[in-house]
N, C-alpha and C positions, 0 to 999 in steps of 0.2 A: 505494499500500500505506500504510494507517494505520500511525501510530508516535507514541507519546508518550515524549518523555524527562523524567526527573524532575528537578528542579533541588534543591540542598541546602534542607532543611526543607520541601519539598513533601509534602502529604499524599497517600498511596497511593490513598486512596478517590478524590480529586479526578483524579488522573491515570486511573484506571479510568472515571469518567465523561466524562472528554476520549476515551478511547480509544473508547468505546460511540459516543459521539457521532459520531466521525469514521467509525466502521464503519458507521454508519447514514447517513451522509450520502454514502458510497461506493456504499451499496446491495450491500455483501456478503452481509448476512443474506439479502435478498430472493433474490439469485442463487443462494444457497446452496439456498434452499426450491424454487427453480424446476427446480434441477438435481438434485434429491433422486431424482426418478422421471422416466422417459422419458415424454414427451408427444408422441403422433403429431400430424404437420402439420395433419390436418383437426381436431382436437381443438384445438389452440392457435388456428387460424382462428376457430373456433365462439367460443370464449373472448374474442377480440379482437371478434368481431362482437357481442357481448353487453355487452362493457364500453362501446362505442361506443354502442350502443342507450342502455344506462345513461346515459351522459354526456348524450346528447341529450335524454332525459327530464328530467333534472335542469335543464338548461338551459331547457328551455320550462317547466318548473314555476317555475323561478325568475322568469322572464319573466312570469309569469302567463296563459299561454296554454293550460294545462290546469288 
């Protein structure tokens, strides 16, 4: 669980930035978006396969094979 402690004289905006960075690093926002709506297992599987295809194509393009 992310948390930021303010020290004497520390700027509040800086503390907010630190907290946002910790939340992003922990993956809280992405997890929240994922859980916002129920996704059927078949849809999850199709998305996972599409992401794998996309990564493979990117890797091939980078290597100059396509």
